[in-house]
C-alpha positions in Angstrom: -2.9 -0.5 33.0 -4.6 0.3 36.3 -5.1 3.9 37.3 -4.1 4.9 40.8 -4.8 8.3 42.5 -2.5 9.3 45.4 -4.1 11.8 47.8 -1.2 13.1 49.9 -0.1 16.7 50.9 3.5 15.6 51.6 4.7 16.3 48.1 8.1 14.6 48.6 6.5 11.4 49.9 3.8 11.5 47.2 6.4 11.8 44.4 8.5 8.9 45.8 5.4 6.7 46.0 4.2 7.9 42.5 7.6 7.0 41.0 7.7 3.6 42.6 4.2 2.7 41.6 4.8 3.9 38.0 7.8 1.5 37.8 5.4 -1.3 39.0 3.3 -0.7 36.0 0.5 1.5 37.3 -0.7 4.8 35.8 -0.4 7.2 38.7 -1.8 10.7 39.4 -1.6 12.7 42.6 -3.6 15.3 44.4 -2.6 17.3 47.5 -6.1 18.1 48.8 -9.5 16.6 49.0 -11.0 19.2 46.7 -8.5 18.4 44.0 -9.0 14.7 44.5 -12.8 15.1 44.0 -12.3 16.9 40.7 -9.9 14.1 39.5 -12.3 11.4 40.5 -15.1 13.1 38.6 -13.1 13.6 35.5 -10.9 10.6 35.2 -11.3 6.8 35.4 -9.7 5.9 38.7 -9.3 2.2 39.7 -7.9 2.7 43.2 -7.3 5.6 45.6 -4.5 5.7 48.1 -5.4 8.5 50.5 -3.6 10.1 53.5 -5.9 10.4 56.5 -4.9 14.0 57.4 -5.1 16.6 54.6 -5.0 20.4 54.5 -8.7 21.0 53.7 -10.4 17.8 55.1 -9.4 14.2 55.7 -9.6 10.9 53.9 -12.8 10.0 55.7 -14.5 13.0 54.2 -13.4 11.8 50.7 -14.8 8.4 51.5 -18.1 9.8 52.6 -18.3 12.0 49.5 -17.6 9.0 47.2 -20.4 7.0 48.9 -22.8 9.9 48.5 -21.9 10.0 44.8 -22.4 6.3 44.4 -18.8 5.8 43.5 -17.5 2.3 44.4 -13.8 3.0 43.7 -11.8 1.1 46.4 -9.8 3.4 48.8 -6.9 2.5 51.0 -6.1 4.8 53.9 -2.5 5.6 54.6 -1.9 6.8 58.2 0.6 7.2 61.0 0.4 4.8 64.0 -1.2 7.4 66.1 -4.3 7.5 63.9 -4.9 3.7 63.6 -8.3 4.1 65.4 -9.4 6.6 62.8 -8.3 4.2 60.1 -10.5 1.5 61.6 -13.4 4.0 61.5 -12.7 4.6 57.8 -12.9 0.9 57.1 -16.3 0.8 58.8 -17.4 3.5 56.4 -16.3 1.4 53.5 -12.5 1.9 53.1 -11.0 -1.2 51.4 -8.0 -1.3 53.9 -5.4 0.8 55.6 -1.6 0.8 55.8 0.5 2.4 58.4 3.2 5.0 57.6 6.1 4.6 56.9 4.5 2.3 54.3 6.1 -1.1 53.8 6.2 -1.4 50.0 5.5 -5.2 49.8 2.6 -4.8 52.2 1.1 -1.9 50.2 1.5 -3.7 46.9 -0.2 -6.8 48.4 -3.2 -4.8 49.6 -3.5 -2.9 46.3 -3.6 -6.2 44.4 -6.3 -7.5 46.8 -8.3 -4.3 46.3 -8.1 -4.5 42.5 -9.2 -8.2 42.5 -12.6 -7.4 44.1 -15.7 -8.4 42.1 -16.2 -4.8 41.2 -12.7 -4.6 39.7 -13.2 -7.9 37.9 -16.4 -6.5 36.3 -14.6 -3.4 35.3 -11.8 -5.4 33.7 -14.4 -7.5 31.9 -16.0 -4.4 30.6 -12.7 -3.1 29.4 -12.0 -6.4 27.6 -15.3 -6.0 25.8 -14.5 -2.5 24.7 -13.4 -2.0 21.1 -9.7 -2.8 20.8 -7.3 0.0 20.0 -6.0 -0.3 16.4 -2.6 -2.0 16.2 -1.2 0.9 14.2 -2.4 3.6 16.6 0.6 5.6 17.7 1.6 5.4 21.4 0.9 8.5 23.4 4.1 10.3 23.8 5.3 11.2 27.3 4.6 14.8 28.1 7.5 17.1 27.6 6.4 19.5 30.3 4.6 19.8 33.6 2.4 22.7 34.4 2.5 22.5 38.2 0.1 22.8 41.0 1.1 26.1 42.7 -1.2 29.1 42.8 1.1 30.9 40.4 1.0 28.1 37.9 -2.7 27.7 38.1 -3.2 31.4 37.5 -0.9 31.4 34.5 -2.6 28.4 32.8 -6.0 29.8 33.5 -4.9 32.9 31.5 -3.5 30.6 28.8 -6.9 28.8 28.5 -8.6 32.1 28.4 -6.6 33.7 25.6 -5.8 30.6 23.5 -9.1 30.4 21.6 -8.9 34.1 20.5 -6.7 35.6 17.8 -5.1 38.1 20.1 -1.3 38.6 19.9 0.3 37.4 23.1 3.5 38.7 24.7 5.1 36.3 27.2 7.3 38.1 29.7 9.7 36.1 31.9 13.2 35.3 32.9 15.3 32.8 31.0 14.5 29.1 31.6 10.9 29.7 32.9 9.3 27.8 30.1 8.1 30.5 27.7 8.2 28.4 24.6 6.1 25.7 26.2 3.4 28.3 27.1 3.5 29.5 23.5 3.1 26.0 22.2 0.2 25.4 24.7 -1.6 28.5 23.4 -1.3 27.1 19.9 -2.5 23.6 20.9 -5.6 25.1 22.6 -6.4 27.5 19.8 -8.5 27.1 16.7 -5.3 27.0 14.7 -4.0 23.8 16.3 -4.2 21.7 13.1 -1.9 24.2 11.4 1.9 24.7 11.9 3.6 26.1 14.9 6.9 27.8 13.8 9.3 29.0 16.5 12.2 31.5 15.8 14.9 32.5 18.2 15.3 36.1 17.3 18.6 36.3 19.3 20.2 33.8 17.1 19.4 35.4 13.7 22.1 37.6 12.2 20.7 41.0 11.3 21.4 40.5 7.6 19.5 37.2 7.4 16.4 38.1 9.5 14.3 39.3 6.6 15.0 36.0 4.7 14.1 34.0 7.8 10.8 35.8 8.2 9.7 36.3 4.6 11.9 33.9 2.5 13.8 34.7 -0.7 14.1 33.6 -4.3 17.1 32.0 -5.9 19.7 34.6 -6.8 18.2 37.3 -4.6 21.6 37.8 -2.9 25.0 36.2 -2.7 24.5 32.7 -1.3 20.9 32.4 -2.2 21.4 29.2 -4.2 17.8 28.1 -3.9 14.4 29.5 -3.1 13.7 29.7 0.6 10.3 29.6 2.3 10.1 32.1 5.1 8.5 31.5 8.5 5.4 33.5 7.7 4.5 31.3 4.8 5.5 28.1 6.6 3.2 29.0 9.5 0.3 30.2 7.3 -3.0 29.4 9.1 -1.1 28.6 12.3 1.1 30.4 14.9 4.6 32.1 14.8 6.5 32.2 18.0 9.2 34.9 18.2 11.4 34.1 21.2 13.4 37.1 22.6 11.8 39.5 20.2 13.6 42.4 21.9 16.8 41.3 20.1 15.5 42.2 16.6 17.2 45.1 14.9 15.2 48.3 14.4 15.1 47.8 10.6 13.7 44.3 11.0 11.1 45.6 13.5 9.8 47.9 10.7 9.5 45.0 8.3 7.8 42.8 10.9 5.3 45.5 11.7 4.4 46.0 8.1 3.8 42.3 7.6 1.6 42.1 10.7 -0.4 45.2 9.6 -0.9 44.3 6.0 -1.0 40.5 6.4 1.1 40.3 3.3 4.8 39.4 2.8 7.1 39.7 -0.2 10.1 37.2 -0.4 13.4 39.0 -0.9 14.1 39.3 -4.7 10.4 38.6 -5.6 7.8 41.0 -7.1 5.0 38.8 -5.8 3.2 39.5 -2.6 1.8 36.5 -0.6 -1.2 36.8 1.6 -0.6 35.2 5.0 -2.8 34.5 8.0 -0.8 33.9 11.2 -1.2 34.4 14.9 1.8 36.0 16.6 3.0 34.9 20.1 6.2 36.6 21.3 8.5 36.3 24.3 11.1 38.4 26.0 13.1 38.4 29.2 13.6 42.2 29.1 11.5 45.2 29.8 10.4 46.4 26.3 8.8 49.6 27.7 12.3 50.6 28.8 13.7 49.6 25.5 11.1 51.9 23.8 12.3 54.8 26.0 15.9 54.1 25.0 14.9 54.0 21.3 15.7 50.4 20.9 12.2 49.1 20.3 9.3 50.5 18.2 6.3 51.5 20.3 3.9 50.8 17.5 5.3 47.2 17.1 5.1 46.8 20.9 1.3 47.6 20.9 0.8 45.3 17.9 2.5 42.3 19.6 1.1 43.0 23.1 -2.7 42.6 22.9 -2.4 40.3 25.9 0.5 39.8 28.3 1.4 36.7 30.2 4.0 36.9 33.0 6.0 33.8 33.7 6.6 33.1 37.5 10.1 32.2 38.5 10.7 28.7 39.9 11.6 30.2 43.3 8.1 31.7 43.5 6.5 28.3 42.8 7.6 26.5 45.9 5.0 23.8 45.7 6.1 22.9 42.2 9.9 22.4 42.9 9.8 18.8 43.8 7.1 18.0 41.2 9.5 19.4 38.5 12.5 17.7 40.0 10.8 14.3 39.8 9.4 15.0 36.4 12.9 15.8 35.0 14.2 12.7 36.8 11.6 10.6 34.9 12.8 12.1 31.6 16.4 11.5 32.5 15.6 7.9 33.5 14.1 7.3 30.1 16.9 9.0 28.2 19.7 7.2 30.0 17.8 3.9 30.6 18.2 4.3 34.3 15.8 3.4 37.1 16.3 5.9 39.9 13.3 6.1 42.3 13.7 9.7 43.4 15.6 12.0 45.8 16.5 11.2 49.4 15.3 13.5 52.2 18.4 15.7 52.3 18.4 16.2 48.5 14.7 17.0 48.5 15.2 19.6 51.3 18.1 21.2 49.4 16.1 21.3 46.2 13.2 23.2 47.8 15.5 25.6 49.6 17.6 26.6 46.6 16.8 29.9 44.8 17.1 28.6 41.2 18.4 31.6 39.4 18.4 29.6 36.1 14.8 28.4 36.7 13.5 25.2 35.1 16.4 25.0 32.5 18.9 25.0 35.3 17.0 22.4 37.3 16.6 20.1 34.3 20.4 20.2 33.6 21.2 19.6 37.2 18.8 16.6 37.5 20.2 15.1 34.3 23.7 15.4 35.6 22.7 13.9 39.0 20.9 11.0 37.3 24.0 10.2 35.2 26.2 10.2 38.4 23.9 8.4 40.7 24.7 4.8 41.6 22.0 4.0 44.1 18.2 4.1 44.0 18.0 7.7 45.1 19.7 10.9 44.1 21.6 12.2 47.1 23.6 15.4 48.0 26.7 13.6 46.6 25.2 14.0 43.1 23.9 17.5 43.7 27.3 19.2 44.3 26.1 22.5 42.9 23.4 22.7 45.6 26.0 21.6 48.2 28.3 24.5 47.2 25.4 27.0 47.2 24.5 25.9 50.8 27.8 27.5 51.8 27.2 30.7 49.8 26.0 33.7 51.9 22.5 34.9 51.5 20.8 38.2 52.2 20.6 37.2 55.9 24.3 36.4 56.2 26.8 39.2 56.4 30.2 39.0 54.7 33.0 38.2 57.2 36.8 38.2 56.9 38.6 39.2 53.7 39.5 35.7 52.3 36.0 34.3 53.1 34.4 37.4 51.5 36.4 37.1 48.3 35.4 33.4 48.0 31.8 34.2 48.6 31.8 36.9 46.0 33.5 34.6 43.4 31.0 31.8 44.2 28.0 34.1 43.9 29.3 35.3 40.5 29.8 31.7 39.4 26.3 30.7 40.5 24.7 33.6 38.7 26.7 33.3 35.5 28.6 36.6 36.3 25.3 38.5 36.7 26.5 41.2 39.1 23.0 42.4 40.0 21.8 38.9 40.9 25.1 38.1 42.7 24.7 41.3 44.8 21.2 40.2 45.8 22.5 36.7 46.8 25.3 38.3 48.9 22.9 40.7 50.6 24.6 43.9 49.4 23.8 46.4 46.7 25.3 46.5 43.3 27.5 49.5 44.0 29.0 47.8 47.1 29.7 44.7 45.0 31.6 46.8 42.4 33.6 48.4 45.3 34.5 45.0 46.7 35.6 43.7 43.2 37.9 46.7 42.9 39.1 46.4 46.5 40.1 42.7 46.0 41.4 43.2 42.4 38.8 40.7 41.2 37.5 42.6 38.2 40.4 41.6 36.0 40.1 37.9 36.9 36.4 37.7 35.8 
């Protein structure tokens, strides 16, 4: 499979082109700047580069010059608007393989790519590849990635911290809103740690009944309590040597917090009903969407446990604060949905792409994934349109902080829509409506809406 690098700062166009080329059988990567492209050329085996002429930091000609200085002979095709054809000709004089004018004609681009990949240099590379040791027939296929890290500044900072803390044994607390990808980050910490060959055990603390929490963490022996029909291995023993991820740790009862603290301090656990202590060696990664310091002040969370689990804090950015990543994730989730439903959608049309980037995404990545899956199921053409993104269409008519509420009936509908969009979260709905929480409550009372919610 030939590897293609797209160097293009128009993310919408880049993703459409990437999706199309992937369906044509190419392995495709993308970069939105010359600096990023240079790093990818240095680290990855690239067979062909498709580069825009005008880029934020420099232009495609600079990339071409740099490659020649480095002695790299990877063929490069310039993509440019008609106004820059003269510059494209200059690029060819400097060694560019060819150029194509935007908007790109797919058949023309594919033909020029095939020609570029058939040069003697490409044939030599193909011959070299054929002579390389064959991959064993039983070797497992590489699974498609189940997550995308993103290219925004916020994402880069987050994953720089992940790479920094992962090799240590520090306990990590991941703080962020629901749907921001906290479990993926926890898993990534484990994968990059020295414990990667040992188990990663995830527990949703919000889903454990108070009376069963100790059994989930530490296990029990047969007959320890009514319903204990067999021995049970707890999470600490199951994860021995590896990592335990406690999602929504703030939901643990005060009594279970005491037991958890003792296990972390002593590195020993005792299954319920057993007299035998078991030595355990686990790394703890926790996550929460609430302010645990405020929970400590209210007496709902132990301060000593907080300091034990919070040797290093990671803060998850919300999707609305990762503007550059929105279309990357949308297309990523579309690829997943295509595979799941055996569909072959190419991407999002211009109106849908614009709506995706302008939406505030209160449910973050989880909301986007669900919305894209639904749209993929409904779509009948090659592209997802606003017809399939009805939730975004409705939101476009919902008032924002810059739009004042108007007549009574319109106001009532806007309030109800804001509450629906935010899952009846009144604080978030008030923000969406551009009013404070107290005003929202007064409006609910005024229009007798409280009883209907």
